[in-house]
C-alpha positions in Angstrom: 0.6 0.3 -0.2 1.8 3.0 -1.0 0.4 5.6 1.5 1.6 3.0 4.3 5.5 2.8 2.5 5.3 6.6 2.6 4.9 6.4 6.5 7.3 3.2 7.5 9.5 4.8 5.5 9.0 8.3 7.4 10.9 6.5 10.3 13.8 5.4 9.0 16.0 8.4 11.3 16.7 8.1 14.6 13.4 10.8 14.9 9.6 10.7 15.6 9.0 10.0 12.1 6.6 11.5 10.3 8.1 14.5 8.0 6.8 17.1 5.5 9.3 20.3 4.5 6.5 21.6 6.4 4.6 20.4 9.4 1.6 21.5 11.3 -1.9 20.5 10.4 -3.9 22.5 8.7 -5.6 24.8 12.0 -6.3 23.3 15.2 -7.5 25.3 18.2 -5.0 27.3 20.3 -3.8 25.4 23.0 -4.5 27.5 26.7 -1.1 27.8 28.7 0.9 30.8 27.5 3.7 28.2 26.6 2.0 26.2 24.3 1.2 29.2 21.1 0.6 27.1 18.4 1.2 23.9 20.2 -0.4 20.4 19.1 -1.2 21.3 15.1 0.7 18.4 13.3 -0.2 17.6 10.1 1.6 16.2 7.3 0.6 17.2 3.8 3.5 15.4 1.7 5.7 13.1 2.6 8.3 14.3 0.4 11.0 16.6 1.5 11.8 18.5 -1.5 9.0 20.2 -1.3 6.3 22.5 1.3 2.8 22.5 1.7 0.7 24.6 -2.0 -1.6 27.2 -2.2 -1.4 28.4 -5.5 -4.4 31.0 -5.5 -2.3 33.4 -2.6 -2.1 36.8 -4.9 1.2 39.0 -4.6 0.8 42.2 -3.6 2.5 44.7 -2.6 4.2 45.5 0.3 4.2 48.3 2.2 6.5 49.2 5.1 7.1 51.9 7.4 10.2 52.8 7.8 11.2 54.1 10.8 8.5 52.9 12.4 9.6 51.1 16.0 5.6 49.0 15.7 4.8 46.4 14.0 3.7 45.7 10.9 0.6 43.9 9.8 1.1 43.8 5.6 -0.5 41.5 3.2 3.2 39.8 3.0 4.5 40.1 6.6 4.0 41.7 9.9 7.5 43.5 11.0 8.7 45.4 14.2 11.3 47.8 13.9 13.2 48.5 17.9 13.7 52.5 18.4 17.3 51.2 17.9 20.5 52.9 15.7 23.9 51.7 15.8 27.3 53.6 14.1 25.7 52.5 10.5 22.1 53.0 11.7 21.4 49.5 10.3 20.0 46.2 12.3 20.1 42.5 11.6 17.0 41.0 10.8 15.4 38.2 11.7 12.9 36.7 9.0 10.1 33.5 10.4 8.4 31.2 8.6 5.3 29.7 10.5 4.0 26.5 9.5 0.6 28.8 9.1 1.8 31.6 7.4 1.2 33.6 10.8 3.7 36.3 10.7 2.4 38.3 13.3 2.5 35.3 16.2 6.7 35.1 16.2 7.1 38.5 15.2 4.8 39.6 18.6 6.5 37.2 20.7 9.7 38.0 20.3 9.5 41.4 20.0 11.0 42.4 23.9 14.5 40.7 22.2 14.4 42.5 19.4 14.6 45.5 22.3 17.2 43.8 23.9 19.7 43.0 21.4 18.7 45.6 18.5 17.1 43.1 15.6 14.3 43.8 12.9 12.1 41.0 13.4 9.9 39.9 10.1 7.4 37.3 10.0 5.7 35.9 6.3 2.3 35.6 6.5 2.5 34.0 2.5 4.8 30.5 3.6 2.2 27.9 4.8 1.4 24.0 4.5 1.2 23.1 0.6 3.3 24.9 -0.8 6.4 23.9 -2.9 9.9 24.5 -2.3 10.2 27.1 -5.2 7.6 29.0 -4.1 9.4 28.8 -0.4 12.2 30.4 -1.6 10.3 32.9 -3.8 8.8 34.0 -0.5 11.9 34.5 1.0 14.0 36.5 -1.9 10.8 38.5 -2.5 11.1 38.9 1.4 15.2 39.5 1.6 14.2 42.3 -1.2 11.3 44.6 0.1 13.2 44.7 3.5 16.7 45.7 2.9 14.8 48.6 0.4 12.4 49.5 3.3 13.5 49.1 6.3 16.9 49.8 8.0 17.9 46.5 7.9 21.9 45.3 7.7 22.2 43.3 4.8 25.3 41.0 5.4 23.1 40.2 8.8 20.4 38.4 7.2 18.9 35.4 9.2 15.8 33.3 9.0 14.2 30.9 11.8 11.0 28.7 11.6 9.2 26.5 13.5 8.0 23.0 13.2 7.3 23.0 8.8 9.0 26.2 9.1 12.5 25.0 10.4 12.2 23.1 7.3 11.9 25.5 4.9 14.7 27.8 6.9 17.4 25.0 6.2 16.5 24.9 2.9 16.9 27.9 2.8 20.4 28.0 4.2 21.5 25.2 2.3 20.7 27.4 -0.6 21.6 30.5 -0.4 25.3 31.3 1.0 24.3 34.7 2.4 22.1 33.0 5.3 25.2 32.2 7.8 22.9 31.7 10.9 19.9 29.5 10.7 17.2 28.9 14.1 14.9 26.0 13.8 12.3 25.1 16.1 10.0 22.1 16.0 11.8 19.7 13.7 14.9 18.8 12.2 16.0 17.9 9.1 14.6 14.9 8.4 16.0 12.0 5.6 18.1 13.8 3.5 20.4 11.2 1.5 23.8 13.4 1.7 24.1 17.1 3.4 25.9 19.8 1.4 28.8 21.4 2.8 28.1 23.7 5.7 27.8 27.2 5.1 26.0 28.3 7.9 25.3 27.9 11.6 22.7 25.7 12.6 20.4 26.3 16.1 18.1 24.1 16.8 15.4 24.5 20.0 13.1 21.6 20.8 10.7 20.8 23.7 10.8 17.8 25.7 7.4 16.7 24.9 7.9 17.5 21.0 7.1 15.1 19.1 10.1 16.0 16.5 12.5 16.0 19.4 13.8 12.4 18.7 14.5 13.8 15.1 16.1 16.7 16.7 18.3 15.1 18.5 19.4 12.7 15.4 19.5 16.2 13.2 21.5 17.7 15.8 24.4 14.0 15.6 24.3 14.2 11.8 25.1 18.1 12.0 27.5 17.6 13.7 29.2 14.6 11.7 29.1 16.4 8.5 31.1 18.7 10.5 28.0 21.9 10.9 28.6 24.5 13.7 25.8 23.7 15.3 23.7 23.7 18.6 21.0 22.1 20.2 18.8 23.4 23.2 15.4 21.6 24.8 13.1 23.2 26.3 9.9 22.4 28.7 7.3 22.1 26.5 5.8 20.9 23.3 5.4 21.7 19.8 5.4 24.9 20.0 7.3 28.3 19.3 10.0 28.5 22.0 9.0 30.7 24.8 10.6 33.9 24.7 13.2 33.2 27.6 14.2 29.7 25.4 14.9 32.4 22.3 17.2 34.5 24.0 20.0 32.6 24.0 19.2 32.2 19.8 19.8 35.9 19.6 22.7 35.1 21.9 24.4 32.7 19.6 23.1 35.3 16.4 25.4 38.6 17.3 28.3 36.0 18.7 28.5 34.1 15.5 28.9 37.5 13.9 31.2 38.7 15.9 33.2 35.5 15.7 32.8 36.1 11.4 33.8 39.9 12.1 30.6 41.3 10.6 30.1 43.0 13.9 32.6 44.4 16.5 33.1 42.3 19.1 31.6 42.9 21.9 33.0 42.3 25.2 30.0 43.5 27.5 28.2 40.5 25.0 30.9 38.0 25.9 30.9 38.1 29.4 27.3 38.0 29.6 27.2 34.9 27.4 30.0 33.5 29.4 28.8 34.4 33.1 24.8 33.3 32.2 26.4 30.1 31.0 28.4 29.2 33.8 25.0 29.7 36.0 22.4 27.6 33.8 25.5 25.0 34.5 26.1 25.0 37.8 22.0 24.9 38.2 21.5 21.9 36.2 24.4 20.0 37.9 23.4 21.2 41.5 19.5 19.9 40.5 20.6 16.6 38.9 20.3 17.1 35.0 23.8 16.1 33.9 22.4 15.5 30.4 20.9 18.8 29.9 24.4 20.6 31.6 26.0 18.4 28.7 24.1 20.2 26.1 24.5 24.0 27.4 28.6 23.2 28.0 29.1 21.5 24.1 26.8 25.1 23.3 28.6 27.3 24.9 32.3 25.9 23.7 30.6 26.3 20.2 29.4 29.8 21.2 32.3 31.2 22.7 35.2 29.7 20.5 37.4 32.3 19.1 35.8 34.9 21.6 36.9 33.6 24.6 38.8 30.9 26.7 36.4 28.3 26.1 39.0 26.0 28.7 37.0 25.9 31.1 33.2 24.7 29.7 35.2 22.1 27.7 35.9 20.9 31.6 32.8 20.9 32.7 32.3 19.3 29.4 34.7 16.6 29.6 34.2 16.0 33.7 30.1 15.8 33.4 30.4 13.3 30.8 32.7 10.9 32.5 29.9 11.1 35.5 28.2 7.5 35.8 25.0 9.5 36.3 26.1 11.3 33.4 26.1 7.7 31.0 23.2 6.6 33.4 20.7 9.2 31.8 22.9 9.3 28.2 21.7 5.8 28.4 17.6 6.3 29.4 17.7 8.4 27.0 18.7 6.3 24.0 16.3 3.6 25.3 13.4 6.0 25.7 14.6 7.4 21.8 15.0 2.8 20.7 11.3 2.5 22.4 9.2 5.7 20.9 10.0 4.6 17.5 9.3 0.6 18.3 5.7 2.4 19.8 5.0 4.6 16.6 5.8 1.8 14.5 3.3 -1.0 16.2 1.0 2.3 16.1 0.7 3.0 12.7 0.1 -1.0 12.2 -2.8 -0.6 15.3 -4.9 2.2 13.1 -5.8 -0.5 10.9 -5.3 -4.0 12.8 -6.8 -3.1 16.1 -10.2 -1.6 17.0 -11.3 1.4 19.2 -12.1 -0.5 22.3 -8.3 -1.0 22.3 -7.6 2.6 21.3 -9.6 3.7 24.1 -7.5 2.0 26.3 -4.1 3.0 25.2 -5.3 6.4 25.1 -6.1 5.8 28.5 -2.2 4.3 29.5 -1.0 6.8 27.9 -1.9 9.7 29.3 -1.6 8.4 32.6 0.1 11.1 34.6 0.9 9.2 37.3 4.0 7.0 35.3 7.7 8.6 35.8 8.9 11.9 34.7 10.9 10.5 30.8 8.0 8.2 30.0 4.8 10.8 30.7 7.4 13.0 28.4 7.2 10.1 26.2 4.1 9.7 26.0 3.1 13.3 25.8 5.2 12.9 22.6 3.5 9.7 21.4 -0.1 11.4 21.7 0.7 14.5 19.5 2.5 11.6 17.5 -1.0 9.9 17.2 -2.5 13.2 16.6 -0.6 13.6 13.4 -1.1 9.9 12.7 -4.8 9.9 13.3 -5.3 13.6 11.0 -3.5 11.4 7.9 -5.4 8.4 7.8 -9.4 10.6 8.2 -8.5 12.7 5.9 -7.2 10.2 3.7 -10.6 7.7 3.9 -12.4 11.4 3.9 -11.2 12.2 0.8 -11.6 7.7 -0.7 -15.4 8.5 0.9 -14.4 5.6 2.3 -16.6 6.3 5.4 -16.6 3.5 7.2 -12.7 3.5 7.8 -13.2 7.5 7.9 -15.4 7.0 11.2 -13.5 4.4 12.5 -10.0 6.8 12.8 -11.9 9.7 13.2 -13.1 8.8 16.3 -9.5 7.2 16.7 -8.9 11.3 16.5 -11.8 12.1 19.0 -10.1 10.0 21.5 -6.6 11.5 21.4 -7.5 15.0 20.7 -11.6 16.1 21.5 -11.4 20.0 21.1 -9.3 19.7 17.6 -11.6 21.2 15.5 -9.9 19.7 12.5 -11.4 16.4 13.1 -15.1 17.7 13.1 -14.3 19.5 10.3 -13.5 16.3 9.1 -16.5 14.5 10.2 -18.4 17.0 8.4 -17.2 16.3 5.2 -18.3 12.7 6.1 -21.2 13.8 7.1 -21.3 15.0 3.7 -20.5 11.3 1.8 -23.3 10.1 4.4 -26.5 12.4 2.7 -26.6 14.0 6.2 -26.5 17.4 5.6 -27.8 18.4 9.2 -24.6 17.3 10.9 -22.9 17.5 8.6 -23.5 21.7 9.6 -24.2 20.7 13.3 -20.4 19.5 13.1 -18.9 22.4 10.8 -19.6 24.8 13.9 -18.4 22.8 16.5 -15.3 23.2 14.2 -16.1 26.6 14.0 -16.6 26.8 17.8 -13.1 25.0 18.6 -10.9 27.5 16.4 -11.1 26.7 12.6 -10.8 30.1 11.4 -10.4 29.7 7.6 -13.7 30.1 6.2 -12.7 30.2 3.0 -11.4 26.6 3.4 -15.1 25.4 4.1 -16.6 27.4 1.6 -14.1 25.9 -1.6 -15.0 22.5 -0.7 -16.8 20.9 -3.2 -19.1 18.3 -0.5 -20.7 21.8 1.1 -21.5 23.2 -2.4 -25.1 21.4 -1.8 -25.0 23.7 1.4 -24.9 27.5 0.7 -28.7 27.7 0.3 -28.6 26.3 3.8 -29.6 29.3 6.8 -27.2 27.1 9.2 -24.8 26.7 7.2 -24.5 30.7 6.0 -25.2 31.8 9.8 -21.5 30.1 10.6 -19.8 33.1 8.9 -22.0 36.4 10.3 
């Protein structure tokens, strides 16, 4: 079965498995916690790692920027923020953000305080999203860069890219193609399966949540880039599949500044270097005191990479060597490896169980994964597996609906509801299934639930041919009032 072969192929690396160049669901309810903005948006629309998700109907319109505004600007294509900071040449470094759902305003708003603190221009794409080809993504980047350089006080030697989830894969592809991009910040997804990496031309800073279903993929990416000679680092934070919190992203801003000093594209700032040294030392000390030796080793490793060439890194090299020699570190490292292997095995079994197991079995299995009394490592793994199941159940449900397999779609959607009860996507798909069943009344009811729980793309509903017969229905038309 082609569909099954594609899924199994994606579980080939030491990673959490289904990947597309743009990963994230078409539309899901925003989580309520502040730490989980954009969390749990898992949907892959393609398994071809050479393509991003496509929407050829998007019209390209002229972007209007306020060249000196210190406030966020929203245009048809971009959201931007320019801090009220000027340096000697009146030019500021720029980060171009790629969100998997074209929500350019989201990262710009999240990291505005950091932009003020570090003196960065932030620009988020409102066009890059799931479904576009890689060439479309490149075109979006090229236009963003051109307009930014023409209309904002941007330093052409310091144009960086950052992306979340599928946007992470986008910015990595941009880094490989455009040599002027010297630093990439990849959040919520690694590179995925590649046969051969190009020569290193940029630094790579990976950020992932410890409850993110792509965590193992990011760990695999980190190791793969090291073997290929990249200057790369990885940071794991407490959280799920989401743009990293501002405090987590602060280190990435430091990393951009320090990388620029190393490349001599910006003057060496002794204060920044001393501040970074102090922060790294304090972070390592706190993690060691709390017994988190694996995490402490990652910080020490990042410090050696970030400060190399700018400071005496012997302290951090010694710390890293000392931590790795401890029996407790070896024990924690073994636990991480074993958990990764267990997780990969469970993912494989869940793929098979989608077709082989009934909903009674799934209710029991999902209840087990939701058990909060298990050990911390297993609890985090179970949360990643639940997110992964949300992704898989969407894919199976969507495929069954598109193939008009009403019975199979009913089963997969029930599993989807068990995994993510408030996700608007399964209500939307159930509405399509009801139209296939010639049940327009319940189709409208499920569409209403999808909008209540956060599906905000009215065009997606209006343009779906299955809902064409509903356009004279007053309840259907009332959904958009």
